[in-house]
VEXTIGU-114362 format. One record per residue: residue number from 1; residue in three letters; chain; x, y, z of N, C-alpha, C in turn. Coordinates in Angstrom, 1 decimal, padded with zeros to 4 digits. Atoms other than C-alpha are relative to their C-alpha. Example, Ala and Ser with C-alpha at 12.3 -4.5 7.8 and 13.67 -1.06 7.14 Angstrom:
BEGIN
<atom><resi>1</resi><resn>ALA</resn><chain>A</chain><n_u>000.9</n_u><n_v>-001.2</n_v><n_w>000.0</n_w><ca_u>012.3</ca_u><ca_v>-004.5</ca_v><ca_w>007.8</ca_w><c_u>000.9</c_u><c_v>001.2</c_v><c_w>000.0</c_w></atom>
<atom><resi>2</resi><resn>SER</resn><chain>A</chain><n_u>-000.9</n_u><n_v>-001.1</n_v><n_w>000.0</n_w><ca_u>013.7</ca_u><ca_v>-001.1</ca_v><ca_w>007.1</ca_w><c_u>-000.8</c_u><c_v>001.1</c_v><c_w>000.8</c_w></atom>
This chain:
BEGIN
<atom><resi>1</resi><resn>MET</resn><chain>A</chain><n_u>-001.1</n_u><n_v>-000.6</n_v><n_w>000.6</n_w><ca_u>-047.9</ca_u><ca_v>-042.5</ca_v><ca_w>033.4</ca_w><c_u>000.7</c_u><c_v>-001.0</c_v><c_w>-001.0</c_w></atom>
<atom><resi>2</resi><resn>PHE</resn><chain>A</chain><n_u>-000.6</n_u><n_v>000.8</n_v><n_w>001.1</n_w><ca_u>-046.4</ca_u><ca_v>-043.8</ca_v><ca_w>030.1</ca_w><c_u>-000.8</c_u><c_v>-001.2</c_v><c_w>-000.5</c_w></atom>
<atom><resi>3</resi><resn>GLU</resn><chain>A</chain><n_u>000.9</n_u><n_v>001.1</n_v><n_w>000.4</n_w><ca_u>-049.4</ca_u><ca_v>-046.0</ca_v><ca_w>029.4</ca_w><c_u>000.2</c_u><c_v>-000.4</c_v><c_w>-001.4</c_w></atom>
<atom><resi>4</resi><resn>GLY</resn><chain>A</chain><n_u>-000.1</n_u><n_v>000.3</n_v><n_w>001.4</n_w><ca_u>-049.1</ca_u><ca_v>-045.6</ca_v><ca_w>025.7</ca_w><c_u>001.3</c_u><c_v>-000.6</c_v><c_w>-000.4</c_w></atom>
<atom><resi>5</resi><resn>ILE</resn><chain>A</chain><n_u>-001.3</n_u><n_v>000.6</n_v><n_w>000.2</n_w><ca_u>-045.4</ca_u><ca_v>-046.5</ca_v><ca_w>025.7</ca_w><c_u>000.0</c_u><c_v>-001.4</c_v><c_w>000.4</c_w></atom>
<atom><resi>6</resi><resn>TYR</resn><chain>A</chain><n_u>000.0</n_u><n_v>001.4</n_v><n_w>-000.5</n_w><ca_u>-045.9</ca_u><ca_v>-049.5</ca_v><ca_w>027.9</ca_w><c_u>-000.9</c_u><c_v>-000.9</c_v><c_w>-001.0</c_w></atom>
<atom><resi>7</resi><resn>GLU</resn><chain>A</chain><n_u>000.9</n_u><n_v>000.8</n_v><n_w>000.8</n_w><ca_u>-048.8</ca_u><ca_v>-050.7</ca_v><ca_w>025.7</ca_w><c_u>000.7</c_u><c_v>-000.4</c_v><c_w>-001.4</c_w></atom>
<atom><resi>8</resi><resn>ILE</resn><chain>A</chain><n_u>-000.7</n_u><n_v>000.4</n_v><n_w>001.3</n_w><ca_u>-046.8</ca_u><ca_v>-050.5</ca_v><ca_w>022.4</ca_w><c_u>001.1</c_u><c_v>-000.9</c_v><c_w>000.2</c_w></atom>
<atom><resi>9</resi><resn>ILE</resn><chain>A</chain><n_u>-001.1</n_u><n_v>001.0</n_v><n_w>-000.3</n_w><ca_u>-043.8</ca_u><ca_v>-052.3</ca_v><ca_w>023.9</ca_w><c_u>-000.6</c_u><c_v>-001.4</c_v><c_w>000.3</c_w></atom>
<atom><resi>10</resi><resn>HIS</resn><chain>A</chain><n_u>000.6</n_u><n_v>001.3</n_v><n_w>-000.3</n_w><ca_u>-046.1</ca_u><ca_v>-055.0</ca_v><ca_w>025.3</ca_w><c_u>-000.6</c_u><c_v>-000.6</c_v><c_w>-001.2</c_w></atom>
<atom><resi>11</resi><resn>ARG</resn><chain>A</chain><n_u>000.5</n_u><n_v>000.6</n_v><n_w>001.2</n_w><ca_u>-047.8</ca_u><ca_v>-055.4</ca_v><ca_w>022.0</ca_w><c_u>001.1</c_u><c_v>-000.6</c_v><c_w>-000.9</c_w></atom>
<atom><resi>12</resi><resn>GLU</resn><chain>A</chain><n_u>-001.1</n_u><n_v>000.5</n_v><n_w>000.8</n_w><ca_u>-044.5</ca_u><ca_v>-055.8</ca_v><ca_w>020.2</ca_w><c_u>000.6</c_u><c_v>-001.3</c_v><c_w>000.6</c_w></atom>
<atom><resi>13</resi><resn>MET</resn><chain>A</chain><n_u>-000.5</n_u><n_v>001.2</n_v><n_w>-000.7</n_w><ca_u>-043.4</ca_u><ca_v>-058.3</ca_v><ca_w>022.8</ca_w><c_u>-001.0</c_u><c_v>-001.2</c_v><c_w>-000.2</c_w></atom>
<atom><resi>14</resi><resn>ASP</resn><chain>A</chain><n_u>001.0</n_u><n_v>001.0</n_v><n_w>000.3</n_w><ca_u>-046.7</ca_u><ca_v>-060.2</ca_v><ca_w>022.3</ca_w><c_u>000.2</c_u><c_v>-000.6</c_v><c_w>-001.4</c_w></atom>
<atom><resi>15</resi><resn>ASN</resn><chain>A</chain><n_u>-000.2</n_u><n_v>000.4</n_v><n_w>001.4</n_w><ca_u>-046.0</ca_u><ca_v>-060.3</ca_v><ca_w>018.6</ca_w><c_u>001.2</c_u><c_v>-000.9</c_v><c_w>-000.1</c_w></atom>
<atom><resi>16</resi><resn>LEU</resn><chain>A</chain><n_u>-001.1</n_u><n_v>000.9</n_v><n_w>000.0</n_w><ca_u>-042.6</ca_u><ca_v>-061.8</ca_v><ca_w>019.1</ca_w><c_u>-000.2</c_u><c_v>-001.3</c_v><c_w>000.7</c_w></atom>
<atom><resi>17</resi><resn>ASP</resn><chain>A</chain><n_u>000.3</n_u><n_v>001.2</n_v><n_w>-000.8</n_w><ca_u>-043.9</ca_u><ca_v>-064.2</ca_v><ca_w>021.7</ca_w><c_u>-000.8</c_u><c_v>-001.0</c_v><c_w>-000.9</c_w></atom>
<atom><resi>18</resi><resn>GLU</resn><chain>A</chain><n_u>000.8</n_u><n_v>000.9</n_v><n_w>001.0</n_w><ca_u>-046.5</ca_u><ca_v>-065.5</ca_v><ca_w>019.1</ca_w><c_u>000.9</c_u><c_v>-000.6</c_v><c_w>-001.0</c_w></atom>
<atom><resi>19</resi><resn>LYS</resn><chain>A</chain><n_u>-000.9</n_u><n_v>000.5</n_v><n_w>001.1</n_w><ca_u>-043.7</ca_u><ca_v>-065.8</ca_v><ca_w>016.5</ca_w><c_u>000.8</c_u><c_v>-001.2</c_v><c_w>000.5</c_w></atom>
<atom><resi>20</resi><resn>TYR</resn><chain>A</chain><n_u>-000.9</n_u><n_v>001.0</n_v><n_w>-000.5</n_w><ca_u>-041.6</ca_u><ca_v>-068.0</ca_v><ca_w>018.8</ca_w><c_u>-000.7</c_u><c_v>-001.0</c_v><c_w>000.8</c_w></atom>
<atom><resi>21</resi><resn>ALA</resn><chain>A</chain><n_u>000.8</n_u><n_v>000.9</n_v><n_w>-000.9</n_w><ca_u>-044.4</ca_u><ca_v>-069.8</ca_v><ca_w>020.7</ca_w><c_u>000.0</c_u><c_v>-001.5</c_v><c_w>-000.5</c_w></atom>
<atom><resi>22</resi><resn>SER</resn><chain>A</chain><n_u>000.1</n_u><n_v>001.3</n_v><n_w>000.5</n_w><ca_u>-044.4</ca_u><ca_v>-072.8</ca_v><ca_w>018.4</ca_w><c_u>001.3</c_u><c_v>-000.8</c_v><c_w>000.2</c_w></atom>
<atom><resi>23</resi><resn>GLY</resn><chain>A</chain><n_u>-001.3</n_u><n_v>000.7</n_v><n_w>-000.3</n_w><ca_u>-040.7</ca_u><ca_v>-073.6</ca_v><ca_w>019.1</ca_w><c_u>000.7</c_u><c_v>-000.4</c_v><c_w>-001.3</c_w></atom>
<atom><resi>24</resi><resn>ASN</resn><chain>A</chain><n_u>-000.6</n_u><n_v>000.4</n_v><n_w>001.2</n_w><ca_u>-040.1</ca_u><ca_v>-074.2</ca_v><ca_w>015.4</ca_w><c_u>000.8</c_u><c_v>001.1</c_v><c_w>-000.7</c_w></atom>
<atom><resi>25</resi><resn>VAL</resn><chain>A</chain><n_u>-000.7</n_u><n_v>-001.1</n_v><n_w>000.6</n_w><ca_u>-038.4</ca_u><ca_v>-070.9</ca_v><ca_w>014.8</ca_w><c_u>001.3</c_u><c_v>000.3</c_v><c_w>000.8</c_w></atom>
<atom><resi>26</resi><resn>THR</resn><chain>A</chain><n_u>-001.2</n_u><n_v>-000.4</n_v><n_w>-000.7</n_w><ca_u>-034.8</ca_u><ca_v>-070.0</ca_v><ca_w>015.6</ca_w><c_u>000.1</c_u><c_v>001.4</c_v><c_w>000.4</c_w></atom>
<atom><resi>27</resi><resn>LEU</resn><chain>A</chain><n_u>-000.1</n_u><n_v>-001.4</n_v><n_w>-000.4</n_w><ca_u>-034.3</ca_u><ca_v>-066.9</ca_v><ca_w>017.6</ca_w><c_u>001.1</c_u><c_v>000.7</c_v><c_w>-000.7</c_w></atom>
<atom><resi>28</resi><resn>THR</resn><chain>A</chain><n_u>-001.0</n_u><n_v>-000.8</n_v><n_w>000.7</n_w><ca_u>-032.5</ca_u><ca_v>-064.3</ca_v><ca_w>015.5</ca_w><c_u>000.7</c_u><c_v>000.9</c_v><c_w>000.9</c_w></atom>
<atom><resi>29</resi><resn>PRO</resn><chain>A</chain><n_u>-000.7</n_u><n_v>-001.0</n_v><n_w>-000.7</n_w><ca_u>-029.8</ca_u><ca_v>-062.0</ca_v><ca_w>016.8</ca_w><c_u>-000.8</c_u><c_v>001.3</c_v><c_w>000.1</c_w></atom>
<atom><resi>30</resi><resn>GLN</resn><chain>A</chain><n_u>000.7</n_u><n_v>-001.2</n_v><n_w>000.0</n_w><ca_u>-031.9</ca_u><ca_v>-059.1</ca_v><ca_w>015.7</ca_w><c_u>-001.2</c_u><c_v>000.0</c_v><c_w>000.9</c_w></atom>
<atom><resi>31</resi><resn>ASP</resn><chain>A</chain><n_u>001.1</n_u><n_v>000.1</n_v><n_w>-000.9</n_w><ca_u>-035.0</ca_u><ca_v>-060.3</ca_v><ca_w>017.6</ca_w><c_u>000.4</c_u><c_v>000.0</c_v><c_w>001.4</c_w></atom>
<atom><resi>32</resi><resn>LEU</resn><chain>A</chain><n_u>-000.6</n_u><n_v>000.0</n_v><n_w>-001.4</n_w><ca_u>-032.9</ca_u><ca_v>-061.0</ca_v><ca_w>020.7</ca_w><c_u>000.4</c_u><c_v>001.4</c_v><c_w>000.4</c_w></atom>
<atom><resi>33</resi><resn>GLU</resn><chain>A</chain><n_u>-000.4</n_u><n_v>-001.4</n_v><n_w>-000.4</n_w><ca_u>-031.5</ca_u><ca_v>-057.5</ca_v><ca_w>020.6</ca_w><c_u>-001.3</c_u><c_v>000.9</c_v><c_w>000.2</c_w></atom>
<atom><resi>34</resi><resn>HIS</resn><chain>A</chain><n_u>001.2</n_u><n_v>-000.7</n_v><n_w>-000.1</n_w><ca_u>-035.0</ca_u><ca_v>-056.1</ca_v><ca_w>020.0</ca_w><c_u>-000.7</c_u><c_v>-000.3</c_v><c_w>001.4</c_w></atom>
<atom><resi>35</resi><resn>ILE</resn><chain>A</chain><n_u>000.6</n_u><n_v>000.5</n_v><n_w>-001.2</n_w><ca_u>-036.3</ca_u><ca_v>-058.1</ca_v><ca_w>023.0</ca_w><c_u>000.7</c_u><c_v>000.7</c_v><c_w>001.2</c_w></atom>
<atom><resi>36</resi><resn>ASP</resn><chain>A</chain><n_u>-000.8</n_u><n_v>-000.6</n_v><n_w>-001.1</n_w><ca_u>-033.4</ca_u><ca_v>-056.9</ca_v><ca_w>025.2</ca_w><c_u>-000.2</c_u><c_v>001.5</c_v><c_w>000.1</c_w></atom>
<atom><resi>37</resi><resn>LEU</resn><chain>A</chain><n_u>000.3</n_u><n_v>-001.4</n_v><n_w>-000.1</n_w><ca_u>-034.0</ca_u><ca_v>-053.3</ca_v><ca_w>024.3</ca_w><c_u>-001.3</c_u><c_v>000.4</c_v><c_w>000.5</c_w></atom>
<atom><resi>38</resi><resn>MET</resn><chain>A</chain><n_u>001.4</n_u><n_v>-000.2</n_v><n_w>-000.5</n_w><ca_u>-037.7</ca_u><ca_v>-053.5</ca_v><ca_w>025.0</ca_w><c_u>-000.1</c_u><c_v>-000.3</c_v><c_w>001.5</c_w></atom>
<atom><resi>39</resi><resn>ALA</resn><chain>A</chain><n_u>000.0</n_u><n_v>000.3</n_v><n_w>-001.4</n_w><ca_u>-037.1</ca_u><ca_v>-055.2</ca_v><ca_w>028.3</ca_w><c_u>000.7</c_u><c_v>001.1</c_v><c_w>000.8</c_w></atom>
<atom><resi>40</resi><resn>HIS</resn><chain>A</chain><n_u>-000.8</n_u><n_v>-001.1</n_v><n_w>-000.7</n_w><ca_u>-034.5</ca_u><ca_v>-052.6</ca_v><ca_w>029.3</ca_w><c_u>-000.9</c_u><c_v>001.3</c_v><c_w>000.1</c_w></atom>
<atom><resi>41</resi><resn>ALA</resn><chain>A</chain><n_u>000.8</n_u><n_v>-001.2</n_v><n_w>000.0</n_w><ca_u>-036.9</ca_u><ca_v>-049.8</ca_v><ca_w>028.3</ca_w><c_u>-001.1</c_u><c_v>-000.1</c_v><c_w>001.0</c_w></atom>
<atom><resi>42</resi><resn>LEU</resn><chain>A</chain><n_u>001.0</n_u><n_v>000.2</n_v><n_w>-001.0</n_w><ca_u>-039.7</ca_u><ca_v>-051.3</ca_v><ca_w>030.4</ca_w><c_u>000.5</c_u><c_v>000.2</c_v><c_w>001.4</c_w></atom>
<atom><resi>43</resi><resn>LYS</resn><chain>A</chain><n_u>-000.6</n_u><n_v>-000.1</n_v><n_w>-001.3</n_w><ca_u>-037.4</ca_u><ca_v>-051.6</ca_v><ca_w>033.4</ca_w><c_u>000.4</c_u><c_v>001.4</c_v><c_w>000.3</c_w></atom>
<atom><resi>44</resi><resn>SER</resn><chain>A</chain><n_u>-000.4</n_u><n_v>-001.4</n_v><n_w>-000.2</n_w><ca_u>-036.1</ca_u><ca_v>-048.1</ca_v><ca_w>032.9</ca_w><c_u>-001.2</c_u><c_v>000.9</c_v><c_w>000.3</c_w></atom>
<atom><resi>45</resi><resn>LEU</resn><chain>A</chain><n_u>001.2</n_u><n_v>-000.8</n_v><n_w>-000.3</n_w><ca_u>-039.6</ca_u><ca_v>-046.6</ca_v><ca_w>032.7</ca_w><c_u>-000.6</c_u><c_v>-000.3</c_v><c_w>001.3</c_w></atom>
<atom><resi>46</resi><resn>ALA</resn><chain>A</chain><n_u>000.6</n_u><n_v>000.3</n_v><n_w>-001.3</n_w><ca_u>-040.8</ca_u><ca_v>-048.5</ca_v><ca_w>035.7</ca_w><c_u>000.8</c_u><c_v>000.5</c_v><c_w>001.1</c_w></atom>
<atom><resi>47</resi><resn>THR</resn><chain>A</chain><n_u>-000.8</n_u><n_v>-000.6</n_v><n_w>-001.0</n_w><ca_u>-037.8</ca_u><ca_v>-047.4</ca_v><ca_w>037.7</ca_w><c_u>-000.2</c_u><c_v>001.5</c_v><c_w>000.1</c_w></atom>
<atom><resi>48</resi><resn>TYR</resn><chain>A</chain><n_u>000.2</n_u><n_v>-001.4</n_v><n_w>000.0</n_w><ca_u>-038.3</ca_u><ca_v>-043.8</ca_v><ca_w>036.7</ca_w><c_u>-001.3</c_u><c_v>000.4</c_v><c_w>000.6</c_w></atom>
<atom><resi>49</resi><resn>GLU</resn><chain>A</chain><n_u>001.3</n_u><n_v>-000.2</n_v><n_w>-000.6</n_w><ca_u>-042.0</ca_u><ca_v>-044.0</ca_v><ca_w>037.6</ca_w><c_u>000.0</c_u><c_v>-000.2</c_v><c_w>001.5</c_w></atom>
<atom><resi>50</resi><resn>ALA</resn><chain>A</chain><n_u>-000.1</n_u><n_v>000.3</n_v><n_w>-001.4</n_w><ca_u>-041.2</ca_u><ca_v>-045.6</ca_v><ca_w>040.9</ca_w><c_u>000.7</c_u><c_v>001.1</c_v><c_w>000.8</c_w></atom>
<atom><resi>51</resi><resn>MET</resn><chain>A</chain><n_u>-000.7</n_u><n_v>-001.1</n_v><n_w>-000.7</n_w><ca_u>-038.7</ca_u><ca_v>-042.9</ca_v><ca_w>041.8</ca_w><c_u>-000.8</c_u><c_v>001.3</c_v><c_w>000.0</c_w></atom>
<atom><resi>52</resi><resn>LYS</resn><chain>A</chain><n_u>000.8</n_u><n_v>-001.2</n_v><n_w>000.1</n_w><ca_u>-041.1</ca_u><ca_v>-040.1</ca_v><ca_w>040.7</ca_w><c_u>-001.2</c_u><c_v>-000.1</c_v><c_w>001.0</c_w></atom>
<atom><resi>53</resi><resn>THR</resn><chain>A</chain><n_u>001.2</n_u><n_v>000.2</n_v><n_w>-000.8</n_w><ca_u>-044.1</ca_u><ca_v>-041.6</ca_v><ca_w>042.6</ca_w><c_u>000.3</c_u><c_v>-000.5</c_v><c_w>001.4</c_w></atom>
<atom><resi>54</resi><resn>GLY</resn><chain>A</chain><n_u>-000.3</n_u><n_v>000.6</n_v><n_w>-001.3</n_w><ca_u>-042.2</ca_u><ca_v>-042.9</ca_v><ca_w>045.6</ca_w><c_u>-000.2</c_u><c_v>-001.5</c_v><c_w>000.1</c_w></atom>
<atom><resi>55</resi><resn>GLY</resn><chain>A</chain><n_u>000.0</n_u><n_v>001.4</n_v><n_w>000.0</n_w><ca_u>-042.4</ca_u><ca_v>-046.5</ca_v><ca_w>044.5</ca_w><c_u>-001.4</c_u><c_v>-000.6</c_v><c_w>000.0</c_w></atom>
<atom><resi>56</resi><resn>ASP</resn><chain>A</chain><n_u>001.4</n_u><n_v>000.6</n_v><n_w>000.0</n_w><ca_u>-046.2</ca_u><ca_v>-046.9</ca_v><ca_w>044.5</ca_w><c_u>-000.7</c_u><c_v>-000.1</c_v><c_w>-001.3</c_w></atom>
<atom><resi>57</resi><resn>CYS</resn><chain>A</chain><n_u>000.6</n_u><n_v>000.1</n_v><n_w>001.4</n_w><ca_u>-046.7</ca_u><ca_v>-046.9</ca_v><ca_w>040.7</ca_w><c_u>-001.2</c_u><c_v>000.9</c_v><c_w>-000.1</c_w></atom>
<atom><resi>58</resi><resn>GLY</resn><chain>A</chain><n_u>001.1</n_u><n_v>-000.9</n_v><n_w>000.1</n_w><ca_u>-049.0</ca_u><ca_v>-044.0</ca_v><ca_w>041.1</ca_w><c_u>-001.2</c_u><c_v>-000.4</c_v><c_w>000.8</c_w></atom>
<atom><resi>59</resi><resn>GLY</resn><chain>A</chain><n_u>001.1</n_u><n_v>000.5</n_v><n_w>-000.8</n_w><ca_u>-051.2</ca_u><ca_v>-045.8</ca_v><ca_w>043.6</ca_w><c_u>-001.0</c_u><c_v>-000.9</c_v><c_w>-000.7</c_w></atom>
<atom><resi>60</resi><resn>SER</resn><chain>A</chain><n_u>001.0</n_u><n_v>000.8</n_v><n_w>000.8</n_w><ca_u>-052.8</ca_u><ca_v>-048.0</ca_v><ca_w>041.0</ca_w><c_u>000.6</c_u><c_v>-001.5</c_v><c_w>-000.1</c_w></atom>
<atom><resi>61</resi><resn>TYR</resn><chain>A</chain><n_u>-000.3</n_u><n_v>001.4</n_v><n_w>000.1</n_w><ca_u>-052.7</ca_u><ca_v>-051.8</ca_v><ca_w>041.5</ca_w><c_u>000.0</c_u><c_v>-000.5</c_v><c_w>-001.5</c_w></atom>
<atom><resi>62</resi><resn>ALA</resn><chain>A</chain><n_u>000.1</n_u><n_v>000.4</n_v><n_w>001.4</n_w><ca_u>-053.8</ca_u><ca_v>-052.2</ca_v><ca_w>037.9</ca_w><c_u>001.2</c_u><c_v>000.4</c_v><c_w>-000.8</c_w></atom>
<atom><resi>63</resi><resn>LYS</resn><chain>A</chain><n_u>-001.2</n_u><n_v>-000.4</n_v><n_w>000.7</n_w><ca_u>-050.8</ca_u><ca_v>-050.3</ca_v><ca_w>036.6</ca_w><c_u>001.1</c_u><c_v>-000.9</c_v><c_w>000.3</c_w></atom>
<atom><resi>64</resi><resn>LEU</resn><chain>A</chain><n_u>-001.1</n_u><n_v>000.9</n_v><n_w>-000.5</n_w><ca_u>-048.4</ca_u><ca_v>-052.4</ca_v><ca_w>038.7</ca_w><c_u>-000.2</c_u><c_v>-001.4</c_v><c_w>-000.6</c_w></atom>
<atom><resi>65</resi><resn>ARG</resn><chain>A</chain><n_u>000.3</n_u><n_v>001.3</n_v><n_w>000.5</n_w><ca_u>-050.1</ca_u><ca_v>-055.6</ca_v><ca_w>037.6</ca_w><c_u>000.3</c_u><c_v>-000.1</c_v><c_w>-001.5</c_w></atom>
<atom><resi>66</resi><resn>SER</resn><chain>A</chain><n_u>-000.2</n_u><n_v>000.1</n_v><n_w>001.4</n_w><ca_u>-050.0</ca_u><ca_v>-054.7</ca_v><ca_w>033.9</ca_w><c_u>001.5</c_u><c_v>000.0</c_v><c_w>-000.4</c_w></atom>
<atom><resi>67</resi><resn>ARG</resn><chain>A</chain><n_u>-001.5</n_u><n_v>000.0</n_v><n_w>000.3</n_w><ca_u>-046.2</ca_u><ca_v>-054.2</ca_v><ca_w>034.1</ca_w><c_u>000.6</c_u><c_v>-001.3</c_v><c_w>000.4</c_w></atom>
<atom><resi>68</resi><resn>GLN</resn><chain>A</chain><n_u>-000.5</n_u><n_v>001.3</n_v><n_w>-000.4</n_w><ca_u>-045.8</ca_u><ca_v>-057.6</ca_v><ca_w>035.7</ca_w><c_u>-000.4</c_u><c_v>-001.2</c_v><c_w>-000.9</c_w></atom>
<atom><resi>69</resi><resn>ARG</resn><chain>A</chain><n_u>000.6</n_u><n_v>001.1</n_v><n_w>000.8</n_w><ca_u>-047.6</ca_u><ca_v>-059.6</ca_v><ca_w>033.0</ca_w><c_u>001.0</c_u><c_v>-000.9</c_v><c_w>-000.7</c_w></atom>
<atom><resi>70</resi><resn>TYR</resn><chain>A</chain><n_u>-001.0</n_u><n_v>000.9</n_v><n_w>000.7</n_w><ca_u>-044.4</ca_u><ca_v>-060.9</ca_v><ca_w>031.5</ca_w><c_u>000.8</c_u><c_v>-000.8</c_v><c_w>001.0</c_w></atom>
<atom><resi>71</resi><resn>TYR</resn><chain>A</chain><n_u>-000.7</n_u><n_v>000.7</n_v><n_w>-001.0</n_w><ca_u>-043.2</ca_u><ca_v>-062.4</ca_v><ca_w>034.7</ca_w><c_u>-000.9</c_u><c_v>-001.2</c_v><c_w>000.5</c_w></atom>
<atom><resi>72</resi><resn>ARG</resn><chain>A</chain><n_u>000.7</n_u><n_v>001.2</n_v><n_w>-000.5</n_w><ca_u>-044.3</ca_u><ca_v>-066.0</ca_v><ca_w>035.4</ca_w><c_u>000.5</c_u><c_v>-000.3</c_v><c_w>001.4</c_w></atom>
<atom><resi>73</resi><resn>ASP</resn><chain>A</chain><n_u>-000.3</n_u><n_v>000.4</n_v><n_w>-001.3</n_w><ca_u>-044.3</ca_u><ca_v>-067.2</ca_v><ca_w>039.0</ca_w><c_u>001.3</c_u><c_v>-000.9</c_v><c_w>000.1</c_w></atom>
<atom><resi>74</resi><resn>GLU</resn><chain>A</chain><n_u>-001.1</n_u><n_v>000.9</n_v><n_w>000.0</n_w><ca_u>-041.9</ca_u><ca_v>-070.0</ca_v><ca_w>038.2</ca_w><c_u>001.4</c_u><c_v>000.6</c_v><c_w>-000.5</c_w></atom>
<atom><resi>75</resi><resn>ASP</resn><chain>A</chain><n_u>-001.2</n_u><n_v>-000.7</n_v><n_w>000.5</n_w><ca_u>-039.4</ca_u><ca_v>-067.5</ca_v><ca_w>036.6</ca_w><c_u>000.6</c_u><c_v>000.9</c_v><c_w>001.1</c_w></atom>
<atom><resi>76</resi><resn>ARG</resn><chain>A</chain><n_u>-000.4</n_u><n_v>-001.0</n_v><n_w>-001.0</n_w><ca_u>-039.2</ca_u><ca_v>-065.3</ca_v><ca_w>039.7</ca_w><c_u>001.1</c_u><c_v>-000.6</c_v><c_w>000.9</c_w></atom>
<atom><resi>77</resi><resn>ARG</resn><chain>A</chain><n_u>-001.1</n_u><n_v>000.4</n_v><n_w>-001.0</n_w><ca_u>-036.1</ca_u><ca_v>-065.5</ca_v><ca_w>041.9</ca_w><c_u>-000.2</c_u><c_v>000.8</c_v><c_w>001.3</c_w></atom>
<atom><resi>78</resi><resn>TYR</resn><chain>A</chain><n_u>000.2</n_u><n_v>-000.7</n_v><n_w>-001.2</n_w><ca_u>-036.7</ca_u><ca_v>-064.7</ca_v><ca_w>045.5</ca_w><c_u>001.2</c_u><c_v>000.0</c_v><c_w>000.9</c_w></atom>
């Protein structure tokens, strides 16, 4: 569910990550707002999907894993 939307948002986030990966570029307010909106959209879609499917992401581990690709283990708060 929503695979096309997830893919385009992830692609856009990948593009921004590449732009800022060198560390030689200053984060612009426009890019920060864009990142915030995309992250919010991903969380909203994941929440909607979890509510609709009972929290199992449609029964697909691959779907769940693809949505977690922007979370690094050291960034997680338990």
